[in-house]
Structures are given as C-alpha cells and as structure tokens.
N, C-alpha and C positions, 0 to 999 in steps of 0.2 A: 504493500500500500504506500509506504514511504517512497519507494522507488518510482511508483506511478506519479505521485505528487511532485517529486523532484523533476521528473522528465517533463511533466506538464508545465512546471514553473519555467524550465529552461526554454521550452518552445515559446511560451507566451512572452517571456522576458526578451528573447531575441527578436520577436516580432515587434514589440513596442519600441525597441531601440532602432532597428534597421528600417522599418517601414516609414516612420515619419521622416527620417533622414532622406530616404529615397524619394519620397513625395516632395520634400523641400527642394531637392535638386532637380525636380521636374522629370524624374525617371519612372514614376508610377509605383503603385503598391506591389504589383506582381514581382518586379525585380527586387524590391526590398525583402519580400518573403524568401525569394530564391537565394539571395545573398546570406540571409540569416541561416538558411539551411546549410549552405556551404560552410559557414563559420562553425556551427555547432556540430556538424556531422562527424561521422566516424573516421574521416580522412583528413580533418584539419584539427580542431580543438578536442575532438572525441568526447564531447559532452553527452551525446546521445547515441546509443546503439553501437553494435559491432559490425553490423551489416546494413547497408542502405536499403536492400530489398526488404528486410524485416520491417524497417521503418515505413516503407511504402505500403505494405500490407496493413499496418496499424492505422494509417492516416488516410486511406483512400475513401473513407466514408464521406468526406467532403465532396468528392466527385460523384459518389453515389447519390447524394442529396441534390446536387446540381443537375444531374441527368434526369432525376425524377421531376424536378421543376421544369426542365426543358421539355420533357414529355407532356407535362400538364399544359404548357403553353401551346403545344402542337394540336390545335383544333383541327380535326380531320376535314372540316368544311373549308377552313382557311388554307390548309395544306393543298386541297384539291384545286383551289383557285391559283395557287402558286406552283402547281405541279410542273408546268412547262419550264419555269425558271429553275426550280430545284433540280429537276432531272437533267436539264440541259447543262447548267453550270457544274453541278456535282458529278454527273456522269462523265463529262469531258475530263474533269480533274482526276477522278479515280481510274478511268480506263487509260488515260495518257500516262499517269504516273506508274501504274502497275505494268503496262506494256514496256516502257523504257527501262524501268528498274529490273524487270525480269530478263530482258535482252542483255543488259549489262552484267547481271549476275551470272547468266549461263555462259555467255561468250567472252566476257571480260574477266570475271573472277573465277571462271571454270567451276561453278557450282552445279549440282544436279538440279533438275527442274523444280521438285517440291521445295527445296531450300530457297531457291531464287524467288519463286512466286510468293512463298510465305513471308520472306523479308519484304518483298514489294507490297504485300497486303499490309504489313505492319507500318511501313513508312508512309503509306498513302493517306492515313488518317492524321488530322491535325488536332491541336489541343483546344477543345471546347472551353476548358476552364480558363486558360490564358486569354483566348480571343474574346470571349464574352466579357470577362473582367475589363479588358482593354477597351472594348467598344463602349461599355457603360461609363468608364472613367472619362473617356474623351468625348462623350455625348454623340457618338456616331451610330447608335443602334438603329435609329429611324432614318438614317440617310440612305441614299441609293447604294453606296458601296458597302454600308453596314448590312443592308438587306441581302446583297449579293453574297457577302462573306457568310452570313448566317445560312443562306440557302445551301452553300457547299458543305458547311458544318452539319447541317441537318441530314443531307444525303449521306455523308460519311457515317454519322451515328446510326442511321437506318441500315446501311450496307454492312456494318459490323456483324449483324445477325447472319446474313448469308455467308460472309467471310468465315466466321467461326464454324459454320456448318460445312463449308467446302473443305477446309484444311484437313480434317480427319480422313476425308476420302482420298487424299493424296498419298496415303501410306498403306492402303490396302489392309492387310491382316495384322499389322503391327499392334503391340499392346501399349496401353496408356501407362506412362511412367509417373513417378511422383517427385515433385520438387517443392521444397518449402511448405507453405500453407496448403498447397494442393493435395497434400497427403490426407486432408480431411474429406476429399471427394470420394463418393461411393463408387466411382468408376475406375479407380486405380487398379491396374492389373487386368482390366477388361479389354476387349477388342476395340480398335480405334473407331470403327464405324458406329459403335454405340454412342459415341460423342455426338454425332450428327442427329441420331434419333432422339437423344435426350434433350438436345437444344430445341428441336421442334416440339417435343412433348412439354418441356418446361414453359415455353412461350405460350402454348395452347392453354396450359394449366393456369398461368397467370391471367390470361385473357378471361377465362371462364370465372375464376374467383373474383377478379376485379369488377367484372360486369354484373354478375348475378348475386354476389354476396356482399362485397364492400360498399357498393352504391346504396343498398337499403340499410346497411349497418351505419354508414355515416349520416344518413337521414335520421335514424333513430337517435344517434349520439347528439346530433344537432338539436333535436327536440328536448334533450335533457337540460340544455342551457348550462352545462358545466364546462367551462373553457379548458381547464387543465386536462379533463378526460378526452376532449377533442384533440388537444395537442399530443397527449400520450398515444392516442389512436393513430395519429398521423405518423409519429415516430415508429410505432409498432409496425405499421404497414411497410415502411422503408426497410427497417431492420429485418422483418420477417422475409421479405422478398430477397434481401441480400443473403440471409442464411440459406434459403432454399437454393439460390443460385450457386452458393459456395459448396453445398453438399453434392450437387451434380456436376461440379467442376466448371461452371460457367461464370462469367464476370458478374459480380453483384451490381455494378454500374449499368450493365446492359439490362438486367432484370428490372431495375428501378426505372430505367427509361421506358421500357415496355409498359410497366404498371402506370406510369404517368400518362402515356398516350391513351391507354384504355380509359382512364378517369378524366380525360381532357374535356369531355362534355358533361361531366358531373356538375350539378348545380352548387356543390360545395367545394369546387376546385379553388376558388379564391380564398376561402377560409384555410384550406390545406396549405396554400402558398404562403399566406401570412404567418401560419404557425411554424412552418419549416424554415422560412427564409433566414431568421436570426441564427439558427444552428448551421445552416448551409454556409453563410458568410464566414463564420469563425472557423469551421472545419475545413473550408476550402483554402483559407489562408494557411492552416497547418499542413494541408496537402502540398502547397507550394514549397513550404519549408522542407518537407520530406523529399520533394523532387531535387532540391538543391543538395540535400545530404546524400543522395544516391550517386552523385558524380564520383566515380572511383578514380581518385587521383593516382593511386598506386598503379592501376592499369594504364592510365594516361602516360605516366612516367616510363612504364615498360614499353609501351607501343604508341608513342606520340604520333608518328607519321600515319599509322593505320587509323587511329582515332580521328586525326585531322582530315585525312582523305575521305573517310566515311561521312564525317559531318559536312564537309564542303560538298562532296558528291551528292549526298541525299538532298540537301537544301538546294543545290543547283538543279537537280532533276525536277523537283517540285516547282521551283521558281520558273523554270523554262516552260513547263506546262501551264502554269498560272498566267504567265506573261502572254502566251499564245491565246489563252481564253480571254484575257483583257483586250487584246487587239481585235479578236473576233467580235466581241461585244462592244467595241468602240469606247472603252473606258478612257478617261483622260489620263494624262501622265501621273498626276498625283493619286488618282484612283488605282491605277495599275500598281504603283509602288506600294500603296497601303494593302491592296489585295494580295500581292505577292508576299510581303513581309509578314502579314498576319497569318497566312496559311502555310508558309514554307517549313515550319518546324514539324516535328513528329509528336503526336499527342499521347494522352494518358491511355487510350485504348491499345496503343502499341504494347504496353506492358502486359495486357491481357492476351493479345495475339502471340507475342513472343513466349509467354508462359505456356500457352497451348502447344506451340511448335516444339518447345523443349520437352513437354510431357510426352509428345508423340515421337521424340527422338529425331525430329526433322533438323533441329539445330543442335550441334554439340555444345558443350559448356563454353568453349572458347568464343564461338560466334554469339552465343547467348549473352555473355558478359560484355562483349564488344558492342552489341546492339543496345543493351541497357544503358551503357555509359553514353553512347552516341545520342540516344533518345533524350536523356536528361540534359545533355549539353545543348542540343538544339532548342529545348524549351527555355534554357537560361539565356541563350543568345538572342532570342526573339525580342524581348523588351529592349535590349541594347540596340538592336538594329532599328527598332521603331524610333528610339531617341535620335539615333544617327540620321534617320530619314527626315525627321522633323527639323533638326537643327542644321544639317549640312546639305543633304541631297536635294530636298525640295527648295531650299533657300537659294542654291546656286545653279541647279539644273531645272527644277520645276518651272521657274519663271521664264526660262528660255525655250521651253518645250513648244513645238509647233502644234502638238496635239491639243493643247489647252490654251487657246487664245485668251480665255478669260483670265487665267492665271498669269499669262505672259506679261502684260503691261499693267493690269489694273491693281495688282498688289502694291505697285510702287509708283504708279503714275495716275492715280485717281484725280480727277478734276475737282478739288475740294470746294471750288466756288459754286458748285452745283447745288449745295444745300446747307442750311443752317442746322438741320436735325440729322443726327447719325443714329441709325437703328441697327443694333446687333442682334441678329436672329430673325429669320423670315418665316417663322411658323405662323400659326393662325393669329397670334397676338400681334407680332410685328407687322404681318401682312395687312391686318385691318387698320392699324395706326397709319401705315404708309398710304393706304388708299384714301383714308379720311383727309390726311394732309394734302395729298396730291390733288384731291378734288377741289381744293381751294387755292391751288397754285403755290402751295408751300412745298418747296423741293426738299427731298430727303435723299440721303445716301445710306444704302442698306448693305450690311456685311453679313455673309453667311458662309459656313464651312462645308456645306453640301453642294459640290460643284454641279451635280446633276440638277438640283433644284434651281441653282443660279441660272443655268442655261435656259431652263424652261421659263423662269420668270422674266428673263431678259427678252425672250421671244414674245412675251405678252406685253412688253413695253415698260417693265419696272426697272428702276435704276439700281440694280443689285450687283454687287461685286463679290467675287470669291475671296475668302481669306479667313484666317484665324483671328478673331476680334480680340483675343487676349495678347496678341503681338503688338507691342508698343509702336514699332515702326509702321505697321499697317495702320494703326489708329492715327498716327501723325499724317500719313499719306491721305487718309480720309478727311483730314481737316479738323481733327480733334483739338488742335491748338487754338482755333478761332471759331469753331462751331458754337452754337448757343445751347443746344440741348442734346443729351445722349440718352437713348432708350435702351436699357439692358434687358434683353428678352431671350437669352440663350437657354438651351436644355443641355444636360440636366441642371437642376438648381445649384449644385455645387460649383459647376463651371461658371454659372451666372454670378455667384458670389465672388469667385476669383476675379472675374471681369470687373466687377464693381470696385474691388480693392485696387486693381491696376489703374483704372480710370481715375479714381480719387487721388491716388498717389502721384500720377504723372500729369494729370490735367485738372488741377484744383479749381480752375475757374469755370469748368464745364458743369452745367446743372444736369444731374442724373435723375432720370425717371426710370424706376426699376419695376419689373414684373416679379411678383412674389408667387411662388407655387401655391402657398397656403398661409394660414395665420402664423404658423411657426416661423417660416422664413420671413414673413412681414415683421414679426417682433425683432428678429435679428437685425434686419436692415434699419429699423427705427432706432434700436439701441446704438447702432453705429453712427447715428446722426443724419441719416437720410430722411428727407421730408416727403418726397414724391414716391410713395410706395403703393403699388396697386396689385391686389390679388387677381389672378387671371380669370377666376370664375365668379368673382364677387358681384359685379354689376349685372351679369347675365342672370345670376341667381335672384337678385333683387327684382329684376324685370319679370321673371317667372312668378315670384311672389306677388308682385303687383297685378299680374294677369289673373292669378287665382283669387285675389281680393275682389276683382271685378266680377268674376264668376259667382262669388258669394253675395253679390248684391250691392257692393260699394260702387259709387259713381266713379267715372274715369278721373275726375279732379281729385276725389278723396284718395283713391288708390295712388295717384301720382304724388300727392302731397305726403302720404305716408312713406312712400319710397324715398322721397327727398329727405325727409326727417331721419329715416333710418340710415341713409348713406352718410349724411353729415354727422350724426351722433356716433355712428360706428367708426368713422375715421378718427374722431376725437378720442373715443374710448380705446381704440387700438393703441394709440400713443400712450395713454395712461396705463393700460394693462401691461404694455411692453416693459415698463419699469419694474414689474414684480415677477417676471418669468423665472428668476433664479430661485425663488422660494415658492414651493408648490402651495403651501397654505395661503400665503399672501396672494398668489396668482388666482386661486379659486375664489377667494374672498372678493378680490377686485373684479373678477369676471362677473360674479353674481351681482355685485353693486351696479356695474355698468349696464348689465342686462335689465335690471329693475328700472334704471334711469331711462333707458330706451322705451320701455313699456309705458312709463309715466308720460314721456314726451308725446308718444303717439296718442295715448288716452286723452291728454290735455288738448291736443289738436282736434280730435274728434268731438270733444265736448264743446269747444269753442265754435266749431262749425255748426253743431246742432243748435246751440244757443243763438247763433247768428240767423239760422233758418227760421227759428221760432219768431224772432223779432220781425 
C-alpha cells in the first residue's frame, strides 16, 4: 500500500512540476507529461518501475476511458453523414501506409510477409490520445483540418478491430504464447485462429449486453437520482469491459471503444460523459507519463542507428502518404503541415498490435523491443515537431507558400486602415458582430485560424484574414496599435483568455470587448478589470424568455421592459457577485441577494405599470 502511494505521489509530483513549465514555454501539456515520464522512468532517475512495459500496463486505463468517450461521441447517424470523408481520408492513409511499409519490410529489410505486414499494421495507427489533446488545446477541433484529422483517427480506431482479427490468420496453426500481463488471457496455449473467433465473439457479446441490458439499467439508475451510484455504474461499465477484454486477450481500449459506440444513442450518454471525463483527464495524463518512461535508453545506446533509422523511416513513410492525401484534397500548406505532423507518429494501439504479434511469435523479442522503443519515441517527438512547425516552418515557409495565398501576404501585410474594430474568431458570435457593423458601414478586420473557413468567408465578401490572433506580430499587422476596439471571441475559452492577456499587455490603449462562454468565465474577466464582458448565450436566452412572457399573456411592451430591466440588473449584479467567487459561502449569499433584487425590480415595474393603467 505504501509503495502504491509512493508511486502515485511521484507520478503526480512530476506532472505538477513538468506540465506547467511546458505550458509556460508554449510546448503544450502533452510534452510536459512525456518529459516527466522520461525523468522518473526506469532508464533515467529510476523513481518508478523496473520495466517500462509494466508501467504501460498499469496506466493504460486513461486511454481506455478516452476511447470509451470517443465511442460515445460517435453517433452512428453523424458517422453515416461523414462516411465518405472518413472512409476516403482514413482508407487512403491506412492502405498507403500498410502497402509501402510492407514492401519495404519484405524487400528492404528481408522480413517474411507476416512480420512485415504486422509491423505495417502497427505503425499505420496514430495516437488518438496525443492528437485529441493537441486539437483541444489549440482550439482546432471544429476547424476543417481538425475534422479531417479526426476522420482519419476514427477510421484507424475502427480498423483496429479487423486488424486484430486478421493477424492470427497469418500464422496458421501456431499456438498463442504468453508475454507479461497477457498470461492472464484464457487463450494462452490455444491455436492462433481462436484469437480471431474470440475477437468476433467478444465484440458481439459487448454489443448485445450494451444494447439490451445496460441501456435499461442506466435508465433505472437515472430514476434513483443518486449521483454517486450513477458515477460508480459508469466506472463499473468501463472496468468490466476492460477485464473481459483482458481475459480473452484483446485490448481493453478496443472493448471500451466498442461499448461507447453501442451506447452513443443512449439518452444518458451525456451524463456518462460528464461522470467519466474528470477521471479520463487525470488518467490520460498519467498514461503520457508512462509513455515517456517506456523509452528504453539502454536499447537506444546499444543500437542508436537502428532506432534512429526506424523512427525516421516510419515517420517518413506516414508523412509521405499524408502529404499525398493533403495534395489530393487540396489542403493549404499550413493544413498539410499540421495534418502530417499530427498523424505521423505511431499510436497507443500499436502497443496492442505488437503484443499480439509477439504472442503469436510473429515478432521475436529483438524486433518487439525495437518497435516498442520506436513507438514511444515517435509519440514524444510529435509535440516537439508541432512546436517547431508553429515557430519556424510556418513562420518562414508558410507565408511564402503559393498554395495558400491567404497566408502569403495577409499575415504580414494587412491593410490596417480598413477598420477600427478587430474581431478575433469568426464563429457565430464574431460573424454576427461583423455583419451588424458592416451593415452600417463600420469596417472590421477579422482574424481566424481556420484557413478553410477564411477562404469560404472571403468568397462571401467578408474581410477575414488567416492567422493566429495570439501572435503579437499579427495583431500589430492588423492595426492593433491604433484600432479602437478589439472583440475577443476565440474557442476554446482558455485560448480566448490567453488572447485577452496578450492584448492587454501589448496594446493597453485598445478597448477589449470579450465573449465569455458562461458566468464562470465572465467572473474571471470582470475580476481582471475588464468592463465589456458578454456571455455568448445571455441575450438570446433573455429574448426567448421575453417571447415566453408574451405567450403567457404579457403585452409586447411589458415583456420588452422586463427584458431590459433584467439585462441591466444582471450586468450590474454580475460585477458585484464576481467579487465573492473565491469564497463559496459569500458567493451563494451574494447570488441569492442579487436574484431577490432582480425579482423586486421586475415586480416594482409591473406594479407601476398596473397603477398607471388604472389611472
């Protein structure tokens, strides 16, 4: 027990030290976790574990939960709408990578066909954990390139199922061996073809259980109104599926993904997501630490050229295929670079595929160890390459690319005389503001980091420019030094907060109007001294409330006046409540008092109007 607590302390301590430093240096949280793992791992400071593979088995539960949530998000109806894009992008990536890697393995490295194609299967999958974390941190999830990357990831995750089913068929009558934790599998010592049958049977079993037992069960638990039982049930589901998969020698992450897909249309899916999300985020961070700790520096020292050659070769093969896909689909230069760098590493499912090939004796121990080390290194390299891409490649090459005329000149040569208002973020919020101002001949300059959306909006006549609004040089090019107003409306909210801090620091004379995602973010902005803070859904909500008042018999004038009173009083109360958010008791007390004041103001207005009518 003490050892467990000691290990947990080391993992968490390394994370809270390395991750903030990494974020402060602009390298993202993933790289911070990976560096933490390298430092505390068995090959550097030796604080945790004697073997990196053992650590991976203990910490892969974060990936299990992440894949379950990815499966929950995979609405079959939405998938069907995107099927052409998913199959097109993902199919080209997997077929291209497997074909090239197999040819090189057979004819270049003189491998037999089963070994060559098994390694090709392993390297074709990318890291869902790293990519999704990166897309979320950079606010690229809803952009065109973010959706394209997710399409490839989704196809890869789905294709892991047939890949795991095909590999046992490559070895005929061979027997399943045991390595590490796979000794727990019931199939050890059995014929290899049984693996294929069990994979199909396990998937069918999960589907039946999830559809016909879990759905009514969660409905029953939901009716109990006991939150902790619902959370326990959600965790029990993920753990149960993982144990089942482990017993039959299949990836727990794969089983969790399938269970998530089956429950995607369940009316309780959002509750499941909210219950599991906090556990997923923490455990996923610990998984990244484990990946860093699995880098076998002893093997790297013994065979540096071999490891280097495999790492460069694998990433080069994947990059070549991804670049061709980018050209075929007419991605801009910056899109192609991001697409390639995000997907060129080898992912966590490779550990599963490699373990299976080792079980079936397709890979010997030497190649198994080499591929494990190479996989971990590619995952560590990816965040570094993304930083390099942002700070050097796009800075010096992206602006000169003929493929992206928007990026070519406009990041550095925007005509700042075109507008006194700069809008960062051209989603619904920024788009609406721009249209309102332009309708009165007030010119605006809009900055957005989704080049696909920028091109579409420019074709519609909007004065939109591509670029990262958190870049000070770009803000200067847009005229932030002499513009009058700056509208901060980026997604996600964390990036918007970062933008506000940068603008306030570098352009103190620029008046900032900021979009707040909700009341919590509004409080933060107000405490920081900002005055013009607007919640994105507040006014539309007041408008709907006003329409409902009219339906209940209030006159248009009465409903409009109540709406005005509510807006004015709420904006004042928001500022007063923001002063008490650090203390929960004071916060609840202040909120209650402000709400009572609003009710009295509305009641007073209604009484005045009634008295006026009587007169």
